[in-house]
C-alpha positions as CSV (number, residue, x, y, z in Angstrom):
1,X,81.1,-20.6,53.5
2,X,84.5,-18.6,53.8
3,X,85.9,-22.1,55.1
4,X,84.9,-23.6,51.9
5,X,85.2,-21.5,50.1
6,X,89.1,-21.3,50.8
7,X,89.1,-25.1,50.9
8,X,88.0,-25.5,47.3
9,X,90.3,-23.0,45.8
10,X,92.9,-25.0,47.5
11,X,92.3,-28.2,45.6
12,X,91.9,-26.3,42.8
13,X,95.4,-25.0,42.5
14,X,96.6,-28.4,43.5
15,X,94.2,-29.7,40.7
16,X,95.8,-27.2,38.2
17,X,99.6,-28.0,39.0
18,X,99.1,-31.3,38.9
19,X,97.6,-31.0,35.7
20,X,100.4,-28.9,35.0
21,X,103.0,-31.7,35.9
22,X,101.4,-33.8,34.2
23,X,102.0,-31.7,30.8
24,X,104.7,-31.2,31.3
25,X,106.1,-34.9,31.8
26,X,104.0,-35.6,28.9
27,X,105.8,-32.6,26.0
28,X,109.7,-33.8,28.4
29,X,109.2,-37.3,27.4
30,X,107.7,-35.8,23.6
31,X,104.4,-37.8,24.1
32,X,102.9,-34.7,22.2
33,X,99.8,-36.7,21.1
34,X,98.8,-37.4,24.9
35,X,99.6,-33.7,25.5
36,X,96.5,-31.0,26.0
37,X,98.6,-28.3,24.8
38,X,97.6,-29.3,21.5
39,X,94.6,-29.3,22.3
40,X,94.1,-25.9,24.3
41,X,93.5,-24.6,20.6
42,X,90.4,-23.5,19.9
43,X,88.4,-23.9,16.7
44,X,88.0,-20.6,15.8
45,X,91.6,-19.9,16.6
46,X,92.5,-22.8,14.5
47,X,90.1,-21.1,11.8
48,X,91.2,-18.0,11.9
49,X,95.2,-19.7,11.8
50,X,94.1,-21.0,8.8
51,X,92.9,-17.4,7.1
52,X,96.1,-15.8,7.9
53,X,98.3,-18.7,6.4
54,X,95.8,-18.3,3.1
55,X,96.4,-14.6,3.7
56,X,100.2,-15.2,3.7
57,X,100.2,-17.8,1.2
58,X,98.5,-15.7,-1.7
59,X,100.7,-12.8,-3.6
60,X,98.8,-10.5,-6.1
61,X,99.8,-11.3,-9.9
62,X,100.5,-8.7,-12.2
63,X,100.5,-9.5,-15.9
64,X,103.4,-6.9,-17.8
65,X,103.5,-8.6,-20.6
66,X,107.3,-9.1,-20.1
67,X,109.2,-12.4,-20.2
68,X,109.7,-13.7,-17.0
69,X,113.1,-14.6,-16.0
70,X,114.1,-18.3,-14.3
71,X,116.1,-18.2,-11.6
72,X,118.2,-21.3,-11.3
73,X,118.2,-22.9,-7.8
74,X,120.7,-21.7,-5.2
75,X,123.9,-23.3,-4.6
76,X,124.2,-23.7,-0.9
77,X,127.5,-23.3,0.3
78,X,127.9,-27.5,1.8
79,X,130.4,-26.3,4.8
80,X,128.1,-23.7,6.0
81,X,127.0,-23.8,9.5
82,X,123.6,-23.6,11.1
83,X,121.7,-23.9,13.9
84,X,119.0,-26.7,13.6
85,X,116.7,-25.6,16.3
86,X,116.9,-21.4,16.0
87,X,113.8,-21.0,18.5
88,X,112.6,-22.3,21.8
89,X,110.0,-24.9,22.1
90,X,107.3,-23.0,23.5
91,X,106.2,-22.9,27.7
92,X,104.8,-25.1,29.5
93,X,102.4,-24.7,32.1
94,X,104.2,-25.9,34.6
95,X,107.2,-23.4,33.1
96,X,104.7,-21.0,33.1
97,X,103.8,-21.3,37.0
98,X,106.7,-21.6,37.8
99,X,106.8,-25.1,38.9
100,X,110.4,-25.6,36.6
101,X,113.0,-23.9,34.5
102,X,112.0,-22.3,31.3
103,X,114.2,-23.7,28.7
104,X,117.4,-21.2,28.4
105,X,117.3,-18.8,25.3
106,X,119.0,-19.6,22.0
107,X,122.9,-18.9,21.9
108,X,124.5,-16.5,20.6
109,X,126.8,-16.1,17.4
110,X,129.2,-15.2,19.9
111,X,128.4,-18.5,22.2
112,X,128.4,-20.7,19.8
113,X,132.0,-20.0,19.1
114,X,133.1,-20.6,22.7
115,X,131.3,-23.4,22.7
116,X,132.7,-24.6,19.5
117,X,136.2,-23.4,20.7
118,X,136.1,-25.7,24.3
119,X,135.5,-28.4,21.8
120,X,138.1,-28.1,19.7
121,X,140.5,-27.9,22.6
122,X,138.6,-30.7,24.1
123,X,139.5,-32.3,20.8
124,X,136.1,-34.0,20.1
125,X,136.0,-33.9,16.2
126,X,139.4,-36.0,16.4
127,X,138.5,-38.4,18.0
128,X,135.6,-40.6,17.0
129,X,131.4,-40.2,17.5
130,X,131.0,-41.6,21.1
131,X,127.7,-43.0,20.3
132,X,128.9,-45.8,17.2
133,X,132.6,-45.3,18.0
134,X,133.5,-44.0,14.2
135,X,135.4,-41.5,12.6
136,X,133.5,-38.4,12.1
137,X,134.6,-38.9,7.7
138,X,132.2,-36.9,5.6
139,X,128.8,-37.4,7.4
140,X,126.7,-34.5,8.6
141,X,128.0,-33.3,12.1
142,X,126.3,-32.0,15.1
143,X,127.1,-29.6,18.2
144,X,125.3,-29.3,21.1
145,X,125.5,-26.5,22.9
146,X,127.3,-28.6,26.1
147,X,129.7,-28.9,23.5
148,X,130.1,-32.7,22.4
149,X,130.0,-33.9,19.4
150,X,128.0,-36.1,17.6
151,X,127.3,-37.8,14.1
152,X,123.5,-36.4,13.4
153,X,121.9,-39.7,12.8
154,X,123.7,-41.1,15.7
155,X,121.6,-38.1,17.3
156,X,119.2,-39.0,16.0
157,X,118.7,-42.3,16.8
158,X,119.1,-41.8,20.8
159,X,116.6,-39.4,20.7
160,X,114.5,-41.5,19.3
161,X,115.6,-44.4,21.4
162,X,115.3,-43.0,24.8
163,X,112.6,-40.7,24.0
164,X,114.2,-38.0,25.3
165,X,116.4,-34.6,24.7
166,X,119.2,-35.4,26.8
167,X,123.0,-35.5,26.1
168,X,124.5,-39.1,25.5
169,X,127.4,-37.6,28.0
170,X,126.9,-35.3,30.2
171,X,122.4,-35.5,30.3
172,X,122.1,-32.1,29.8
173,X,118.2,-31.9,29.1
174,X,117.0,-29.3,26.8
175,X,120.3,-28.9,24.7
176,X,120.7,-26.9,21.8
177,X,121.9,-28.2,18.6
178,X,124.6,-26.3,15.5
179,X,125.6,-28.6,12.4
180,X,129.8,-28.3,11.8
181,X,132.0,-29.6,9.6
182,X,135.3,-29.3,11.7
183,X,134.9,-33.8,11.5
184,X,134.9,-33.0,7.7
185,X,137.3,-30.6,7.3
186,X,140.1,-33.2,9.2
187,X,139.2,-36.2,7.3
188,X,139.8,-34.0,4.1
189,X,143.2,-33.0,5.5
190,X,144.5,-36.1,6.6
191,X,143.7,-37.7,3.2
192,X,145.3,-35.5,1.9
193,X,148.4,-35.9,4.0
194,X,148.4,-39.7,3.0
195,X,148.2,-39.2,-0.6
196,X,151.1,-36.0,-0.3
197,X,152.9,-38.9,1.6
198,X,152.3,-41.5,-0.9
199,X,153.4,-39.1,-3.8
200,X,156.7,-38.2,-1.5
201,X,157.6,-41.9,-0.9
202,X,156.8,-43.1,-4.6
203,X,159.5,-40.3,-5.5
204,X,162.1,-41.0,-3.1
205,X,161.9,-44.5,-4.3
206,X,162.2,-43.5,-8.0
207,X,165.4,-41.1,-7.2
208,X,167.2,-43.4,-5.2
209,X,166.8,-46.5,-7.8
210,X,168.4,-44.1,-10.0
211,X,171.0,-43.5,-7.7
212,X,172.1,-46.7,-6.8
213,X,171.9,-47.7,-11.3
214,X,174.5,-45.1,-11.8
215,X,176.5,-44.3,-8.5
216,X,178.4,-47.0,-7.4
217,X,178.5,-47.4,-3.8
218,X,181.9,-47.3,-1.1
219,X,181.2,-51.1,0.4
220,X,183.2,-54.1,-1.9
221,X,181.0,-56.2,-1.7
222,X,178.0,-54.1,-3.3
223,X,180.6,-52.3,-5.2
224,X,181.6,-55.9,-6.9
225,X,177.8,-56.6,-7.4
226,X,177.4,-53.4,-8.8
227,X,179.5,-53.7,-11.2
228,X,178.6,-57.1,-12.1
229,X,175.1,-56.0,-13.1
230,X,176.8,-53.3,-15.4
231,X,178.4,-55.9,-17.6
232,X,175.2,-58.0,-17.2
233,X,173.4,-55.5,-18.5
234,X,176.0,-54.7,-21.0
235,X,175.9,-58.4,-22.8
236,X,172.6,-58.8,-23.0
237,X,172.0,-54.9,-24.7
238,X,175.0,-56.1,-27.1
239,X,173.1,-59.8,-27.6
240,X,170.0,-58.4,-28.1
241,X,171.6,-55.7,-30.8
242,X,172.7,-58.9,-33.2
243,X,170.7,-60.9,-34.8
244,X,171.5,-64.7,-34.2
245,X,168.7,-66.0,-37.5
246,X,171.7,-68.4,-39.2
247,X,169.0,-69.2,-42.4
248,X,168.9,-65.2,-43.3
249,X,172.7,-65.0,-42.9
250,X,173.0,-68.3,-45.1
251,X,170.8,-66.4,-47.8
252,X,172.3,-63.1,-47.7
253,X,175.8,-65.4,-48.4
254,X,174.4,-67.5,-51.6
255,X,172.7,-64.1,-53.2
256,X,176.3,-62.6,-53.0
257,X,177.8,-65.5,-54.4
258,X,175.3,-65.5,-57.4
259,X,175.7,-61.8,-57.9
260,X,179.4,-62.2,-58.3
261,X,178.5,-65.2,-60.8
262,X,176.5,-63.0,-62.8
263,X,178.2,-60.7,-62.8
264,X,181.9,-62.7,-64.1
265,X,179.8,-64.1,-66.4
266,X,179.0,-60.5,-67.9
267,X,182.9,-59.8,-68.3
268,X,183.4,-63.0,-70.1
269,X,180.6,-62.4,-72.3
270,X,182.5,-58.9,-73.1
271,X,185.7,-60.4,-73.0
272,X,184.2,-62.8,-75.9
273,X,186.9,-65.8,-75.1
274,X,187.9,-67.4,-72.0
275,X,191.2,-67.3,-70.1
276,X,194.2,-69.8,-70.3
277,X,197.1,-71.1,-68.1
278,X,199.7,-69.2,-69.9
279,X,197.2,-65.9,-70.0
280,X,197.2,-66.3,-66.4
281,X,200.2,-66.5,-66.0
282,X,201.6,-63.6,-68.6
283,X,199.4,-61.8,-66.2
284,X,201.1,-62.6,-63.2
285,X,204.6,-62.2,-64.9
286,X,203.7,-58.5,-65.6
287,X,203.3,-56.7,-62.4
288,X,206.9,-58.0,-61.7
289,X,208.5,-57.3,-64.2
290,X,207.4,-54.4,-64.3
291,X,208.2,-54.2,-59.9
292,X,211.9,-55.6,-60.9
293,X,212.4,-52.1,-63.3
294,X,211.2,-49.9,-60.9
295,X,213.9,-51.6,-58.4
296,X,216.6,-50.9,-60.7
297,X,215.7,-47.4,-62.1
298,X,215.7,-46.6,-57.9
299,X,219.4,-48.2,-57.6
300,X,221.0,-46.5,-60.7
301,X,219.3,-42.8,-59.5
302,X,221.0,-43.7,-55.8
303,X,224.6,-43.9,-58.2
304,X,224.3,-41.2,-59.8
């Protein structure tokens, strides 16, 4: 009888270990629908959990008659780093029996800082994502506990494709993930550097063009070309400043002649008669006689 009992106990242990191993493999492959861990809860436990959740959600409301202040949505820091899986997964039966090692405890903030510094020294955020081979830019980025960096969407797609939680590079199991923004920060710095470089190049080109326009070069050929361009520019300015419309010029001449004629006509009307040729001769002789008299007077004064 004792032999049969020992044999049955060994068989029970083998059955338990087999079930534990099978459950661990199913959970490792993330096939939780087939795992026995979800069905181990009894109906009483489920009811107790439901009642506890209802008690937690219910709150006593007291009407004080005062107006309630509506709080706006909290604005979160877009560059805040946080851990995606702060709680470790529950232990499987195989891990409880000691057949497999339990998952490592959550990393502390100092340990995460050491992992991040190791990733920075490796230059993972500077290099493209190892899965999609594209730069991180402003897309969400995750840091694994093994110090490797990936796009968050790429890592999720890799986990869904392989149906395992292993690092794509070092194949570490049950890693921990943390959202970081090093790639976005480096991309912003790169964009700002490019913008500043373009602006500085524009300023330097403009300054050089102004310098070439004002200061003549030392080379003879370039100096000659510089002055030729200057002379052509001056000639162009002079030509542009003149009005070359001939019709306007003729119109101005005709207008001046018409005004002169009108003035002469008014003078003739005031004088009453037209001047004859004898009158014009007398008018021409008068200044000559006056000039002769002035000369005679000056000579007499000199003789005295």
